[in-house]
C-alpha positions as CSV (number, residue, x, y, z in Angstrom):
1,W,-7.6,-0.4,-4.3
2,W,-7.7,-4.2,-5.0
3,F,-3.9,-4.7,-4.7
4,R,-3.6,-2.4,-1.6
5,G,-6.5,-4.4,-0.1
6,K,-4.7,-7.7,-0.8
7,H,-1.6,-6.5,1.1
8,F,-3.7,-5.3,4.0
9,L,-5.4,-8.8,4.1
10,I,-2.1,-10.6,4.1
11,D,-0.6,-8.4,6.8
12,M,-3.7,-8.5,9.0
13,L,-4.3,-12.3,8.9
14,L,-0.6,-13.4,9.1
15,S,0.2,-10.9,11.9
16,N,-2.9,-12.0,13.8
17,H,-1.7,-15.7,13.8
18,L,2.1,-15.2,13.9
19,K,1.9,-13.1,17.1
20,G,4.7,-10.7,16.1
21,D,7.3,-13.3,15.0
22,R,9.4,-11.8,12.3
23,T,12.0,-14.7,11.9
24,N,9.9,-16.9,9.6
25,R,10.9,-18.2,6.2
26,S,8.1,-17.7,3.7
27,L,7.3,-18.9,0.2
28,D,5.1,-17.1,-2.3
29,I,3.8,-19.3,-5.1
30,G,3.2,-17.4,-8.4
31,A,5.3,-14.4,-7.4
32,G,4.4,-12.4,-10.5
33,T,6.0,-9.0,-10.4
34,G,6.9,-9.3,-6.7
35,S,4.6,-7.0,-4.8
36,T,3.5,-9.8,-2.4
37,L,7.0,-11.3,-2.2
38,E,8.4,-7.9,-1.3
39,F,5.7,-7.4,1.3
40,L,6.4,-10.9,2.9
41,R,9.9,-9.7,3.8
42,K,8.5,-8.1,6.9
43,F,7.9,-11.6,8.2
44,G,11.4,-12.8,7.6
45,Q,13.3,-14.4,4.7
46,A,11.0,-14.6,1.6
47,Y,11.3,-16.9,-1.4
48,G,9.2,-17.0,-4.5
49,V,8.2,-19.5,-7.2
50,E,7.5,-18.2,-10.7
51,F,7.5,-19.8,-14.1
52,S,7.5,-16.8,-16.4
53,T,11.0,-15.8,-17.5
54,V,9.7,-12.2,-18.1
55,A,8.4,-12.0,-14.5
56,I,11.6,-13.4,-13.1
57,R,13.6,-10.8,-14.9
58,M,11.4,-8.1,-13.5
59,L,11.7,-9.6,-10.0
60,R,15.5,-9.5,-10.2
61,Q,15.5,-5.9,-11.5
62,R,13.6,-5.1,-8.3
63,G,16.3,-6.8,-6.2
64,L,14.1,-9.9,-5.4
65,N,16.7,-12.6,-6.2
66,S,15.3,-15.4,-4.0
67,I,13.3,-16.8,-6.9
68,V,13.1,-20.3,-8.2
69,R,11.7,-21.0,-11.7
70,S,9.2,-23.8,-11.4
71,D,5.9,-24.9,-13.0
72,A,3.2,-25.0,-10.3
73,E,1.8,-28.1,-12.0
74,N,4.9,-30.1,-10.9
75,P,6.7,-30.8,-7.6
76,M,8.5,-27.8,-6.2
77,P,12.3,-28.0,-5.8
78,F,12.2,-27.6,-2.0
79,K,12.7,-30.0,0.9
80,S,9.7,-31.0,2.9
81,D,8.9,-29.0,6.1
82,T,10.9,-25.9,4.9
83,F,8.6,-22.9,5.3
84,S,6.7,-21.3,8.1
85,I,4.5,-19.4,5.7
86,V,3.3,-20.4,2.3
87,T,1.1,-18.0,0.3
88,C,-0.8,-19.0,-2.8
89,L,-2.8,-15.9,-3.9
90,D,-5.1,-16.3,-6.9
91,V,-3.1,-19.1,-8.4
92,L,-5.1,-22.3,-7.9
93,E,-7.8,-21.3,-10.4
94,H,-5.2,-21.2,-13.2
95,L,-4.3,-24.9,-12.8
96,E,-5.8,-28.1,-14.2
97,N,-4.3,-30.0,-11.2
98,D,-5.1,-27.6,-8.3
99,S,-5.1,-30.5,-5.8
100,G,-1.5,-31.4,-6.7
101,L,-0.4,-27.9,-5.8
102,I,-2.2,-28.0,-2.5
103,E,-0.4,-31.3,-1.7
104,E,2.9,-29.6,-2.5
105,M,2.1,-26.6,-0.3
106,V,1.4,-28.9,2.6
107,R,4.6,-30.9,1.9
108,V,6.9,-27.8,2.0
109,C,5.1,-26.2,5.0
110,K,6.6,-26.8,8.4
111,P,4.5,-28.5,11.1
112,G,2.7,-25.6,12.8
113,G,3.2,-23.4,9.8
114,L,0.5,-21.5,7.9
115,I,-0.7,-21.7,4.4
116,L,-2.7,-18.7,3.1
117,I,-4.8,-19.2,0.0
118,T,-7.1,-16.8,-2.0
119,V,-9.2,-17.8,-5.0
120,P,-12.1,-16.2,-7.0
121,A,-15.5,-17.3,-5.8
122,L,-18.7,-18.5,-7.3
123,R,-19.1,-19.8,-10.8
124,F,-22.0,-17.5,-11.7
125,L,-19.6,-14.6,-11.4
126,W,-17.6,-15.9,-14.3
127,S,-16.9,-13.1,-16.8
128,R,-14.4,-11.8,-19.3
129,H,-12.1,-11.0,-16.4
130,D,-11.7,-14.7,-15.8
131,E,-11.2,-15.4,-19.5
132,A,-8.5,-12.6,-19.7
133,F,-6.6,-14.3,-16.8
134,H,-7.1,-17.8,-18.3
135,H,-8.9,-19.1,-15.2
136,K,-10.1,-22.7,-15.2
137,R,-12.7,-22.3,-12.5
138,R,-14.2,-20.2,-9.6
139,Y,-14.7,-21.9,-6.3
140,T,-17.3,-22.2,-3.6
141,K,-16.1,-22.3,0.0
142,K,-17.2,-25.9,0.3
143,Q,-15.2,-26.9,-2.8
144,L,-12.1,-25.3,-1.5
145,L,-12.5,-26.9,2.0
146,N,-12.9,-30.3,0.3
147,Q,-9.6,-29.7,-1.6
148,V,-7.6,-28.9,1.5
149,A,-9.1,-31.7,3.6
150,T,-6.2,-33.7,5.0
151,P,-5.3,-35.4,8.3
152,N,-2.1,-33.3,8.4
153,C,-3.8,-29.9,8.4
154,S,-6.5,-27.9,10.1
155,V,-8.5,-25.0,8.6
156,I,-8.3,-22.1,11.0
157,K,-10.0,-19.5,8.8
158,A,-12.3,-19.9,5.8
159,S,-14.4,-17.0,4.5
160,Y,-15.7,-15.3,1.4
161,F,-14.5,-11.7,1.2
162,N,-15.1,-8.6,-1.0
163,A,-18.7,-8.9,0.1
164,S,-19.4,-5.1,0.2
165,L,-19.0,-4.8,-3.5
166,F,-20.6,-8.2,-4.3
167,V,-23.9,-6.8,-5.6
168,P,-22.5,-4.2,-8.0
169,I,-19.8,-6.5,-9.3
170,A,-22.3,-9.3,-9.9
171,A,-24.6,-6.9,-11.7
172,V,-21.9,-5.5,-13.9
173,R,-20.6,-8.9,-14.8
174,K,-24.1,-10.2,-15.7
175,L,-24.8,-7.1,-17.8
176,E,-21.5,-7.6,-19.6
177,S,-22.5,-11.1,-20.5
178,F,-25.4,-9.8,-22.6
179,W,-23.0,-7.6,-24.6
180,K,-20.2,-10.1,-25.1
181,N,-18.5,-9.6,-28.4
182,D,-15.4,-10.9,-30.2
183,K,-13.0,-8.4,-28.8
184,E,-10.2,-9.5,-26.7
185,A,-11.2,-10.2,-23.1
186,K,-9.9,-7.7,-20.6
187,S,-9.4,-7.8,-16.8
188,D,-11.4,-5.7,-14.3
189,F,-8.0,-4.7,-12.8
190,F,-7.1,-2.4,-15.7
191,V,-10.2,-0.2,-15.6
192,S,-9.1,3.3,-15.0
193,L,-10.8,5.0,-12.0
194,P,-10.7,8.6,-10.8
195,G,-8.5,8.9,-7.7
196,W,-11.3,9.7,-5.3
197,I,-13.2,6.6,-6.3
198,N,-10.1,4.5,-5.9
199,R,-9.5,5.9,-2.4
200,F,-13.1,5.3,-1.5
201,L,-13.0,1.7,-2.7
202,C,-9.8,1.2,-0.8
203,F,-11.4,2.5,2.4
204,L,-14.5,0.4,1.9
205,Y,-12.5,-2.7,1.1
206,T,-10.0,-2.4,4.1
207,T,-12.9,-1.6,6.5
208,E,-14.6,-4.8,5.4
209,L,-11.4,-6.8,5.7
210,K,-11.0,-5.7,9.3
211,C,-14.2,-7.6,10.1
212,L,-12.5,-10.8,9.0
213,R,-10.6,-10.8,12.3
214,I,-13.7,-11.8,14.1
215,A,-16.2,-12.9,11.5
216,N,-16.7,-14.8,8.3
217,F,-18.8,-13.6,5.4
218,P,-21.4,-15.9,3.8
219,F,-20.8,-14.6,0.3
220,G,-18.3,-12.5,-1.7
221,V,-16.3,-12.2,-4.9
222,S,-13.3,-14.1,-3.4
223,I,-12.5,-16.7,-0.8
224,V,-9.6,-16.6,1.7
225,M,-8.5,-19.6,3.7
226,I,-5.8,-20.1,6.3
227,V,-4.6,-23.7,6.9
228,Q,-2.3,-24.7,9.7
229,K,-0.1,-27.8,9.3
């Protein structure tokens, strides 16, 4: 439900602002196993940046060959003003120098282009899920806005999301903190759910995300931001 919701979010927000244009060149930073990169093909030619050699091998096995191996902590091997769309989904929280990557995203984005960012929200939600994914931080909306503040860009959307499940997720993570043990930290993403629960959560999540077309949420488990150069 989480991954299907993320694809729905990308499609909804980008389609809303690109007005049907499917001739764009896009860049996905932290391409992982390629689900987002594959999805971005509907908007035009899609490229990915990934550091893991294992992930790059998997990407190429899936026929996703427009991949550049690069460390997100360093300048990317692209000319300035190259991409109409730059996506950075749940990547910034992994970096010591998150502001450096934001500067790079602005550099490679074309004037008038869009940068789509998602990050985990609110430090008090920190849990073993964050430890399992080697997160450095969780953000408030104000912190993220301060990070992207630049004369070259304007923020056209900034909101918390995954608000409908905020209370149960916060409760579970706080309870988990009381029973923390020495076992290896595990991600929430790999909790097995019955099919009907997964379908219900997917419905709930996508219904909430539709509201982002016209509204912003004051709280949530994550933050989404669209920046236009």
